[in-house]
C-alpha positions in Angstrom: 0.3 8.0 -21.1 2.2 7.2 -17.9 -0.1 9.4 -15.8 -3.2 7.8 -17.4 -1.9 4.4 -16.4 -1.4 5.6 -12.8 -4.9 7.1 -12.7 -6.4 3.9 -14.1 -4.5 1.8 -11.6 -5.5 3.9 -8.7 -9.1 3.9 -9.8 -9.0 0.1 -10.1 -7.5 -0.3 -6.7 -10.2 2.0 -5.1 -13.0 0.1 -6.8 -11.6 -3.3 -5.8 -11.0 -2.1 -2.2 -14.6 -0.9 -1.8 -15.8 -4.1 -3.4 -13.8 -6.2 -1.0 -15.1 -4.2 2.0 -18.6 -5.1 1.0 -17.6 -8.7 0.6 -16.2 -8.9 4.1 -19.2 -7.2 5.7 -21.5 -9.3 3.6 -19.8 -12.5 4.8 -20.1 -11.4 8.4 -23.8 -10.8 7.9 -24.3 -14.1 6.2 -22.5 -15.9 9.0 -24.5 -14.0 11.6 -27.8 -14.9 10.1 -26.7 -18.5 9.5 -27.3 -18.3 5.7 -25.3 -21.5 5.2 -27.5 -23.4 7.7 -24.7 -24.7 9.9 -25.7 -27.0 12.7 -25.9 -25.8 16.3 -22.6 -27.4 17.2 -20.8 -24.8 15.0 -22.5 -21.8 16.4 -19.4 -20.7 18.3 -17.3 -21.0 15.1 -19.9 -19.0 13.1 -19.7 -16.2 15.6 -15.9 -16.3 15.5 -16.0 -15.9 11.7 -18.5 -13.0 12.1 -16.0 -11.2 14.4 -13.1 -12.0 12.1 -14.8 -10.8 8.9 -16.2 -7.7 10.5 -12.9 -6.7 12.1 -11.1 -7.3 8.8 -13.7 -5.3 7.0 -13.3 -2.4 9.4 -9.5 -2.6 9.0 -9.8 -2.6 5.2 -12.3 0.3 5.4 -9.8 2.3 7.6 -7.0 1.7 5.1 -9.2 2.6 2.2 -10.3 5.9 3.8 -6.9 7.0 5.0 -5.2 6.0 1.7 -2.6 3.7 3.5 -3.3 1.1 0.9 -1.3 2.9 -1.7 2.3 2.8 -0.4 3.0 0.4 -3.3 2.1 3.1 -5.8 4.3 5.7 -4.0 7.2 3.3 -4.2 6.5 2.8 -7.9 6.4 6.5 -8.5 9.7 7.0 -6.6 11.3 4.2 -8.7 10.0 5.7 -11.9 11.3 9.2 -11.0 14.7 7.7 -10.1 14.8 5.8 -13.4 14.0 9.0 -15.3 16.8 10.9 -13.5 19.3 8.1 -14.3 18.2 8.1 -17.9 18.7 11.8 -18.3 22.0 11.7 -16.4 23.3 8.9 -18.6 22.1 10.2 -21.8 25.6 10.9 -23.2 26.8 8.9 -26.2 29.1 5.9 -26.1 32.0 8.0 -27.3 31.7 10.4 -24.3 31.9 7.5 -21.8 34.8 5.6 -23.3 38.1 7.6 -23.0 40.0 5.1 -25.2 37.9 6.1 -28.2 39.1 9.7 -27.8 42.8 8.8 -28.2 
């Protein structure tokens, strides 16, 4: 069950990451073609937003392809492994851990 949750979470993160990449590039295209019909005085700002959305889309795409977006999952896996080790290490009964009960 634990592995299924990890797989589902990873799949959800990948789908969401790809979706957001399309959103960023889509917003860059919408700004470039002046979909929102901003006046000519905001042209410089539109182009600035095009560059920002496109660069952030490239950055997110790079992180998605290289898998650097999943360090959080690695930390969770490490913590879960550590918790499992501690549980197995401390699985003795209460009488074993309290020397006064053995007197």
